[in-house]
C-alpha positions in Angstrom: 0.0 0.0 0.0 1.4 3.4 -0.9 2.5 5.4 2.1 0.1 8.2 1.2 -3.0 5.9 1.5 -1.6 4.3 4.6 -1.4 7.8 6.3 -4.9 8.6 5.1 -6.3 5.4 6.5 -4.5 5.9 9.9 -5.8 9.4 10.0 -9.4 8.2 9.4 -9.2 5.6 12.1 -7.9 8.1 14.6 -10.7 10.5 13.8 -13.3 7.8 14.0 -11.9 6.6 17.3 -12.1 10.2 18.5 -15.7 10.5 17.5 -16.6 7.3 19.4 -14.8 8.5 22.5 -16.6 11.9 22.2 -20.0 10.1 21.9 -19.3 8.1 25.0 -18.5 11.3 26.9 -21.7 12.9 25.9 -23.9 9.8 26.5 -22.5 8.8 29.9 -20.9 10.4 33.0 -17.4 11.7 32.4 -16.3 10.4 35.8 -17.8 8.6 38.7 -17.1 9.5 42.3 -14.7 6.9 43.7 -16.3 6.7 47.2 -14.8 3.8 49.1 -17.3 0.9 48.7 -19.7 0.9 51.7 -20.6 -2.3 53.6 -23.4 -4.5 52.3 -27.0 -3.8 53.0 -27.1 -6.8 55.3 -24.1 -5.6 57.3 -25.6 -2.0 57.4 -28.8 -3.4 58.8 -26.8 -5.2 61.5 -24.8 -2.1 62.3 -27.9 0.0 62.5 -29.6 -2.3 64.9 -26.6 -1.8 67.3 -26.5 2.0 67.2 -27.6 3.9 70.2 -30.8 5.9 69.7 -30.6 9.3 71.4 -31.9 12.8 71.1 -29.5 15.1 69.2 -27.7 18.0 71.0 -26.0 20.8 69.1 -25.0 22.9 72.1 -21.5 24.3 71.6 -21.1 23.3 67.9 -18.5 25.1 65.8 -17.3 23.9 62.5 -13.7 24.9 63.4 -13.8 22.3 66.1 -13.3 19.8 63.3 -9.9 20.6 61.7 -10.6 19.8 58.1 -8.8 19.8 54.8 -5.5 18.9 56.4 -2.4 18.2 54.3 -2.5 14.6 52.9 0.6 14.4 50.6 3.0 17.1 49.4 1.0 20.2 48.9 -2.3 18.4 48.5 -4.9 18.7 51.3 -7.9 16.4 51.9 -10.3 18.3 49.6 -7.8 18.4 46.7 -7.1 14.7 47.2 -10.8 13.8 46.9 -11.2 16.0 43.8 -8.3 14.3 42.2 -9.6 10.9 43.2 -13.2 11.4 42.0 -12.5 13.4 38.8 -11.5 12.4 35.3 -8.5 14.1 33.5 -7.9 16.3 36.5 -5.0 18.8 36.1 -3.6 20.5 39.1 -1.3 23.5 39.6 1.9 23.6 41.8 -0.3 24.1 44.9 -2.4 21.0 44.0 -5.5 23.1 43.2 -7.5 21.6 40.3 -7.3 23.8 37.2 -9.3 21.5 34.9 -11.0 18.2 34.7 -14.5 16.6 34.8 -16.5 15.5 37.8 -19.7 13.4 38.0 -22.0 13.9 41.0 -23.7 10.7 42.1 -26.2 12.7 44.2 -27.9 14.3 41.2 -26.3 12.8 38.1 -24.7 16.0 37.0 -21.3 16.3 35.3 -19.4 19.5 35.6 -16.0 20.9 34.7 -15.6 23.3 37.7 -14.1 21.6 40.8 -17.4 21.7 42.8 -17.7 20.7 46.4 -16.5 17.8 48.6 -19.2 16.6 50.8 -18.9 15.1 54.3 -21.5 12.4 53.8 -22.3 12.4 57.5 -22.1 16.2 58.1 -19.8 17.6 60.7 -22.7 19.2 62.6 -24.6 15.9 62.5 -21.6 14.2 64.0 -21.5 16.8 66.7 -25.2 16.2 67.4 -24.6 12.5 67.6 -21.7 12.3 70.0 -18.7 14.0 68.5 -19.0 16.9 70.9 -17.3 14.7 73.5 -14.5 13.7 71.2 -10.9 15.0 71.3 -9.8 17.4 68.6 -7.6 14.7 67.1 -10.6 12.4 66.7 -12.7 15.1 65.1 -9.8 15.8 62.7 -9.7 12.2 61.7 -13.5 12.2 61.1 -13.4 15.4 59.0 -10.6 14.0 56.8 -11.4 10.3 56.6 -10.4 8.9 53.2 -10.7 5.3 54.2 -14.4 5.1 55.2 -17.1 6.2 52.6 -17.3 9.7 54.2 -16.0 12.1 51.5 -17.0 12.5 47.9 -17.1 15.2 45.2 -20.6 16.4 44.4 -22.4 19.3 42.8 -21.9 22.5 44.8 -25.6 23.6 44.9 -26.7 20.1 45.9 -24.2 20.0 48.7 -25.4 23.4 49.9 -29.0 22.2 49.8 -28.2 19.1 51.9 -26.5 21.2 54.5 -26.4 19.3 57.8 -29.5 17.2 57.2 -29.7 13.5 57.9 -31.6 10.9 55.8 -34.9 11.6 57.6 -35.1 15.0 55.9 -32.7 14.7 52.9 -31.7 12.1 50.4 -29.9 12.4 47.0 -32.3 13.2 44.1 -31.0 10.1 42.3 -33.0 7.3 43.7 -30.4 4.9 42.2 -27.9 6.2 44.8 -30.1 5.8 47.8 -28.9 2.4 48.8 -25.2 3.3 48.5 -25.9 6.5 50.5 -27.6 4.9 53.5 -25.1 2.0 53.6 -22.3 4.5 53.8 -24.1 6.6 56.4 -24.6 3.7 58.7 -21.1 2.5 58.2 -19.6 5.8 59.2 -21.8 6.2 62.2 -21.1 2.7 63.3 -17.3 3.1 62.9 -17.2 6.3 64.9 -19.7 5.1 67.6 -22.2 7.9 66.8 -25.8 7.7 67.8 -29.0 8.1 65.6 -32.2 9.8 66.5 -35.5 8.0 66.2 -36.6 9.6 62.9 -33.2 9.1 61.4 -33.2 5.4 62.4 -36.7 4.9 61.0 -35.7 6.5 57.6 -32.5 4.3 57.4 -34.4 1.1 58.2 -37.0 1.9 55.5 -34.3 2.6 52.9 -32.2 -0.4 53.8 -35.2 -2.7 53.6 -35.3 -2.0 49.9 -31.6 -2.5 49.2 
């Protein structure tokens, strides 16, 4: 085959491959949040049954009592580490801040190109209400920066703001397909840290887990 035609054929294949890749990007999420896999529904139900049921108490809460976004590696803090983990094609600058990339929010199914928010799945205020008020600062820091449990993930900014400090009795992700993952993760985090649940919260979790 003449070299001219070989080059044309290779060029066509490259262009065709690019079109297929682009179509995939448009038809599906560009990236999927890499939240550590929560425990199974059966395990979550077992954990939930053992959690203490108690009235919540927010007396004395201050977000600064949970040192968050601490340095994880080099110049990267916890938030930047999660954004790199959960994104696709993430490019960072010398201070580890994301300058470009793509993120998929499992809460609402949106894909975005701005770095968005990192959500504490069990909010800091909720943790305080449930027992973290008696913790040491070191333990609160561990909770606020936990990359091992399913506690931190990149989500759409406005959805994270709408969630605020609500528990599953009053807020769930708009994507029903994520509900099972969400409640399994919620129970796992609360169980690991020995946090309590209030009665409405437990009822909501039991109802969701029954359908997992």
